[in-house]
C-alpha angles and dihedrals in degrees: 000000000000114000118233116253119252121242117280092245090058092047095051096045092052117112092221119115114273093244091057099034121131116267133259117237102287147096122299116231121248106263108171119101093228091062091045090051090049090052092051092048092048092049091051087058090047090054086058092053100265105156094182090058090049091052089056091053091049091051091049097049109021096091093049093049094047092048091054096045093045089064096039098041107015116200094015094062098103095049092044093050091050092050091047091057091047088056091045089055093048094046100037090125090061092065109080100167098280102149121337124320089234091058091046095054092042089053089054090052092049093050090049089053092051091048091048092049093049090050092049092050093051092049095046097037092235119174119240112280141094126279120210112250117239127202127220095183105144094206116107113262125218124224093263092053091048091051091048093050092048094050096043092044090065093057132081117264092254092049091049092050094046094050093044092052096044100036104024102037102027099237117155119244090256093051092046090050090053092049092050095040093238135132112262092245091054091050092050090050091052091051093049094045094046092046091049091052092048092048090051090053090048090051093048090050092052091051094048 
């Protein structure tokens, strides 16, 4: 039986190393080799135009992708996830088993988010800087989810994504760096900086 994830505040205030820290509420990545082999085989069929195989991949990875994007991009998560799978269908031949399929499609979603954000900034003439993500998910949220949204909302988009991948989805620093297209050292810095900001907020809340 899978254990439930602890609240974000508890995860971030833990003294454990970041790479072994408890997870945020989220979906764990598929780790076993059998599943990875199945994904590669399904994608080979997708590259040949097999829509049924693609539907299976969507069913396997849609929830994980949406959960990640909902924290990184907020209300745009559904549209971004849909577009990411459209790109995955169109570019199936580009994936040749390097890394996991889950990481590959999440990387597509992340790059789409960055492109969308850059376009929005150009259109609106926004200065450089991060905007807090907001969520319009109509489902009731528990206290842990509210705390997580509040803490992540105060971080930059890259910090949110790094913490979500490493704490919420259980990816290693190396895997998260590959998904975000960043050097490993940069990813580690984002995790440390984001965690420090969140811990400061937790401390300020406890003192209030």
